[in-house]
C-alpha positions in Angstrom: 98.0 107.2 208.5 100.0 109.8 210.6 100.9 107.0 213.1 102.6 105.0 210.3 104.5 108.1 209.1 105.8 108.7 212.6 106.8 105.1 213.1 108.6 105.0 209.6 110.3 108.4 210.3 111.5 107.1 213.8 113.0 104.0 212.1 114.7 106.1 209.4 116.2 108.8 211.7 118.0 106.6 214.2 121.6 107.6 215.1 123.3 104.3 215.3 123.6 101.4 212.8 122.8 97.9 213.8 125.3 96.0 211.9 128.8 94.8 212.5 131.9 96.7 211.3 133.4 95.7 208.0 137.0 94.4 208.6 139.6 96.4 206.8 142.2 94.6 204.7 145.0 97.2 205.3 145.8 100.0 207.8 148.0 100.7 210.7 149.6 97.5 211.8 151.5 95.4 214.3 154.1 93.0 212.9 155.5 90.0 214.7 158.2 87.6 213.6 157.8 83.8 213.7 160.9 82.4 212.1 164.4 83.5 210.9 166.4 81.5 208.4 169.0 81.8 205.7 168.2 81.5 201.9 170.4 80.0 199.4 173.0 82.0 197.5 174.8 80.8 194.4 178.0 80.5 196.5 179.0 77.7 199.0 179.5 80.0 202.0 177.6 83.3 202.5 179.6 86.4 203.7 176.8 87.0 206.4 174.9 84.6 208.4 172.3 84.9 211.1 170.8 82.6 213.8 168.0 84.4 215.7 164.9 83.4 217.6 162.1 85.6 219.2 159.7 85.1 222.0 156.3 84.0 221.1 153.8 86.7 220.2 150.9 86.6 222.7 147.7 87.8 220.8 146.1 88.8 224.3 149.1 91.2 224.8 149.6 92.7 221.4 151.6 95.7 222.8 154.2 93.4 224.4 157.4 93.7 222.5 159.1 90.6 221.1 162.6 89.7 222.7 165.3 88.8 220.0 168.1 86.4 220.9 170.9 85.2 218.7 173.8 86.4 216.6 174.6 87.9 213.2 177.9 87.1 211.6 179.4 89.6 209.3 182.6 88.9 207.3 182.2 91.6 204.6 181.5 95.2 205.6 178.5 97.0 204.5 178.4 100.8 203.9 176.5 103.3 201.8 178.0 101.9 198.6 176.0 98.7 199.2 172.6 98.0 197.7 169.6 96.2 199.3 166.4 94.5 198.1 163.5 93.2 200.1 160.9 90.8 198.4 157.7 90.1 200.3 155.8 87.0 199.5 152.1 86.8 200.8 150.4 83.5 202.0 147.2 83.2 200.2 145.0 80.2 199.1 147.3 77.6 200.9 150.5 78.8 198.9 153.1 81.6 198.8 152.2 84.3 196.1 155.7 85.6 195.3 156.8 89.0 194.7 153.8 90.7 196.3 156.0 93.7 197.4 159.4 94.5 196.1 161.5 97.2 197.8 164.8 98.1 196.1 167.5 100.3 197.5 170.1 100.9 194.8 172.5 102.5 197.1 173.0 103.7 200.7 172.3 100.2 202.0 173.6 100.9 205.6 171.7 104.1 205.9 168.5 102.5 204.5 168.8 99.7 207.1 169.3 102.3 209.8 166.2 104.4 208.7 163.8 101.5 207.8 164.4 99.2 210.7 165.5 101.5 213.5 165.0 99.3 216.5 167.0 96.2 215.0 169.8 98.6 213.9 169.9 100.2 217.4 170.3 96.8 219.2 172.4 95.1 216.8 174.9 97.7 215.4 174.6 100.9 217.5 177.4 99.8 219.9 180.0 99.7 217.3 178.8 102.6 215.2 181.2 105.3 214.0 179.8 108.9 214.1 181.2 110.1 210.8 179.7 107.5 208.4 177.3 104.5 208.3 179.3 101.3 208.1 178.8 97.7 209.5 182.1 96.2 210.2 183.0 92.5 210.0 182.4 90.6 213.3 179.9 88.8 215.3 176.9 90.8 216.6 175.1 89.2 219.6 171.7 90.0 221.0 170.4 88.6 224.1 166.7 89.2 224.9 166.9 92.5 223.0 163.4 94.2 223.0 163.2 94.9 219.2 160.1 96.8 218.0 159.2 95.7 214.5 158.2 99.1 213.4 158.9 100.6 209.9 158.5 104.4 209.9 158.6 104.6 206.2 155.8 102.1 205.7 152.9 103.2 208.0 150.0 101.1 206.4 150.3 97.6 205.3 147.7 94.8 204.2 147.1 92.4 206.9 148.2 88.8 206.6 151.2 86.4 206.6 154.4 87.3 204.7 157.8 85.7 203.9 160.4 88.4 203.6 163.5 87.8 201.6 166.3 90.4 202.2 169.4 90.6 200.1 172.3 93.0 200.2 175.6 93.3 198.3 178.1 95.5 196.3 178.4 93.9 192.9 177.3 90.3 194.1 175.0 89.6 196.9 176.8 88.8 200.2 173.8 88.0 202.3 170.3 86.5 201.9 168.0 86.3 204.9 164.5 85.1 205.2 161.9 86.0 207.9 158.4 84.7 208.4 156.1 87.5 209.7 152.5 88.3 210.5 150.9 91.7 210.0 147.8 92.4 212.2 145.7 95.4 213.0 147.3 97.8 215.4 145.6 98.0 218.8 145.2 101.6 220.1 
């Protein structure tokens, strides 16, 4: 009888577990882009336009930064009187589930862009920045193999998956509407 107790006690007091880890659905993440395109506005010609492409994401080198090439055409200035809105749709069950996340910035559009997507802002707009105020002036902003880190300091944890981002900005009426297909994967330490 004492042998059975010792064997049972030995089985119950093991330090490790003999099972696989449960995959988390959310946490610290790495985001990479797949496709950039324009969405339709109710006007015939949008005030802003972009044509970007990135290098392919290599899952065997998840720390490698994507390089962004292309241009952004700005025909109407953006400052802190502008608003911004980001709508994220998630891909689930072979279709887009719309409005999964909605971020609204009622004012300070330029400052919010600078604070929430700092690497993109630095490569695209930093050269023409004025020190007194945040304003994006009309012109063509070109990027050639710019190493953009898709990090969002105000959004440290995100559910993993495939997303479609729709970004709009404007003053009274929207003057730009951009779309990006992205993937969110667990961050590798």
